C-alpha positions in Angstrom: 96.5 165.6 146.7 95.1 166.3 150.1 97.5 166.9 153.0 97.4 165.0 156.3 95.2 167.8 157.8 91.6 166.9 158.1 89.4 168.5 155.5 86.1 169.8 156.8 82.7 169.2 155.1 82.3 172.9 154.7 85.5 173.1 152.7 84.4 170.2 150.5 81.1 172.1 150.0 83.0 175.2 148.9 85.1 173.2 146.5 81.9 172.1 144.8 80.8 175.7 144.5 84.1 176.8 143.1 83.9 174.1 140.5 80.4 175.2 139.4 81.4 178.9 139.2 84.7 178.1 137.3 82.6 176.1 134.8 80.4 179.1 134.3 83.5 181.3 133.8 84.9 178.8 131.3 81.7 178.9 129.3 82.1 182.7 129.2 85.4 182.2 127.5 87.6 183.2 130.4 91.0 181.5 130.7 92.1 183.0 134.1 90.4 184.1 137.3 91.7 185.7 140.4 91.1 184.4 143.9 89.4 187.7 144.6 86.9 187.4 141.8 86.2 183.7 142.5 85.6 184.7 146.2 83.2 187.5 145.2 81.2 185.1 143.0 81.0 182.6 145.8 80.2 185.0 148.6 83.4 184.4 150.6 86.9 185.9 150.8 90.0 185.5 148.8 91.9 184.3 151.9 89.2 181.5 152.3 89.6 180.5 148.7 93.4 180.2 149.0 93.1 178.3 152.3 90.6 175.8 150.9 92.8 175.1 147.9 96.0 174.9 149.9 94.8 171.6 151.4 95.3 170.0 148.0 98.4 171.7 146.6 99.6 174.9 145.0 97.4 176.5 142.4 97.6 179.8 140.5 100.4 182.3 140.1 100.7 185.6 141.9 99.5 188.4 139.7 98.1 186.1 137.1 95.4 184.2 139.1 94.2 180.7 138.4 94.2 179.0 135.0 90.6 178.1 134.7 90.8 174.8 132.8 93.6 173.5 135.0 91.8 174.3 138.2 88.6 172.7 136.9 90.5 169.6 136.1 92.2 169.6 139.6 88.9 170.1 141.4 87.1 167.4 139.5 90.0 165.0 140.5 89.8 166.1 144.2 86.0 165.6 144.2 86.3 162.2 142.6 84.4 163.2 139.4 86.9 161.7 137.0 85.1 158.4 137.3 81.5 157.3 137.0 79.7 156.3 140.2 76.9 153.7 140.3 73.9 155.1 142.1 70.6 153.4 143.2 67.4 155.2 144.2 65.1 153.8 146.8 61.6 155.4 146.6 59.9 156.2 143.2 57.5 158.8 144.6 57.4 162.5 143.7 60.9 163.3 145.2 62.5 160.2 143.8 61.0 160.7 140.3 62.3 164.3 140.3 65.8 163.2 141.3 65.7 160.5 138.7 65.0 163.1 136.0 67.8 165.5 137.2 70.1 165.5 134.2 73.1 167.1 136.0 73.6 163.8 138.0 74.6 162.0 134.8 76.7 164.9 133.5 78.7 164.8 136.7 79.2 161.1 136.5 76.5 159.9 138.9 74.6 157.2 137.0 71.3 156.1 138.5 71.0 152.6 137.2 68.6 151.0 139.7 65.3 152.2 141.3 63.3 150.4 143.9 59.9 150.8 145.4 57.6 148.8 147.7 54.4 149.8 145.9 53.4 147.0 143.5 51.6 149.6 141.3 55.0 151.3 140.6 57.1 148.1 140.1 57.7 147.5 136.4 57.2 151.1 135.4 59.9 152.8 133.3 61.1 156.0 134.7 63.6 157.9 132.6 64.9 154.7 131.0 65.1 152.9 134.3 62.6 150.2 135.3 61.4 150.3 138.9 62.3 147.1 140.7 60.6 145.5 143.7 61.8 146.4 147.1 62.6 142.8 147.9 65.4 142.8 145.3 67.3 145.7 147.1 70.1 143.8 148.8 70.8 141.4 145.9 71.0 144.2 143.2 73.1 146.5 145.3 75.7 143.7 145.8 75.6 142.2 142.3 75.8 145.5 140.5 78.4 147.0 142.8 76.4 150.1 143.7 78.5 152.9 145.2 75.9 155.4 146.4 72.3 155.0 147.4 69.7 157.8 147.4 66.9 157.3 150.0 63.6 159.0 149.2 61.1 157.1 151.3 58.8 158.1 154.2 60.4 158.9 157.5 58.9 156.0 159.3 60.6 153.4 157.1 63.8 155.3 156.3 65.9 153.7 159.1 64.9 150.1 158.0 65.9 150.9 154.4 69.2 152.4 155.4 70.0 149.4 157.6 69.4 147.2 154.6 71.5 149.4 152.3 74.4 149.3 154.8 74.1 145.5 155.2 74.5 145.2 151.4 77.9 146.9 151.7 77.1 150.4 150.5 79.2 153.0 152.2 77.7 156.3 150.9 74.0 157.4 151.4 72.1 160.5 150.4 69.0 160.8 152.5 65.9 162.8 151.7 63.7 161.4 154.4 62.9 164.0 157.1 64.3 162.1 160.0 67.5 161.5 161.9 69.2 158.2 160.8 71.9 156.1 162.5 74.7 154.5 160.4 78.0 152.9 161.3 81.1 155.1 161.5 82.5 153.7 158.2 79.3 154.9 156.3 79.0 158.4 155.0 75.5 159.8 155.4 74.3 163.1 154.0 70.8 164.2 154.8 68.8 166.8 152.9 65.8 168.1 154.9 63.9 170.6 152.8 61.7 171.7 155.7 64.7 172.6 157.7 66.1 174.6 154.8 62.8 176.5 154.4 62.8 177.1 158.1 66.3 178.6 157.9 65.0 181.0 155.2 62.0 181.8 157.3 64.3 182.7 160.2 66.4 184.9 157.9 63.3 186.8 156.8 61.9 187.1 160.3 65.1 188.3 161.8 65.5 190.9 159.1 62.1 192.3 160.0 60.5 191.5 156.7 56.8 190.7 156.8 55.0 188.2 154.6 53.6 189.7 151.5 49.8 190.2 151.4 48.0 188.5 148.5 47.1 190.9 145.8 43.5 192.2 145.9 41.4 191.4 142.9 39.9 194.5 141.3 37.9 192.6 138.7 
């Protein structure tokens, strides 16, 4: 259980990483893992691992490390993965279709049960066992089916309108893939994934390290 101290988003992000690496360790047949080894696998420090976990209780034993199954169970509980979350997807284009086919969502308890699109040509299509619904049904379905999370994968110019509609339907968690800044009320949690920005950060890392782009191979045929 979390303490009264505010937990940062960076801490939550590391908890997700810890969970994935612990799951890998479990598949390897390991039953225990030290904070030092977990830190090395995550690219952080043992002190940071212990600090992150200390927000939620006491884990592990000095000299023995963490019991892998128990820590996995604790992290799943902390991250809310013990239950299934109802998810809707707005936008059945290339990004939306790729997200719909991502099997790890379902394995982690995120069930995409509704997909919407404004393109009449896509409405009625079956995508990974989910039928694409018309955009006009958005608010009604979100409310009637008690959707917990909405994924927005629409063009930037219509993203704010879509998000406003999602918020008006009572949804309080949104994952946005539209490359634009969105405004939501304080009680709504919005996470944005901008792939161009992520690529630019990689470009900066390469440029600042002095690496030059590779030249295309010269054909000798």
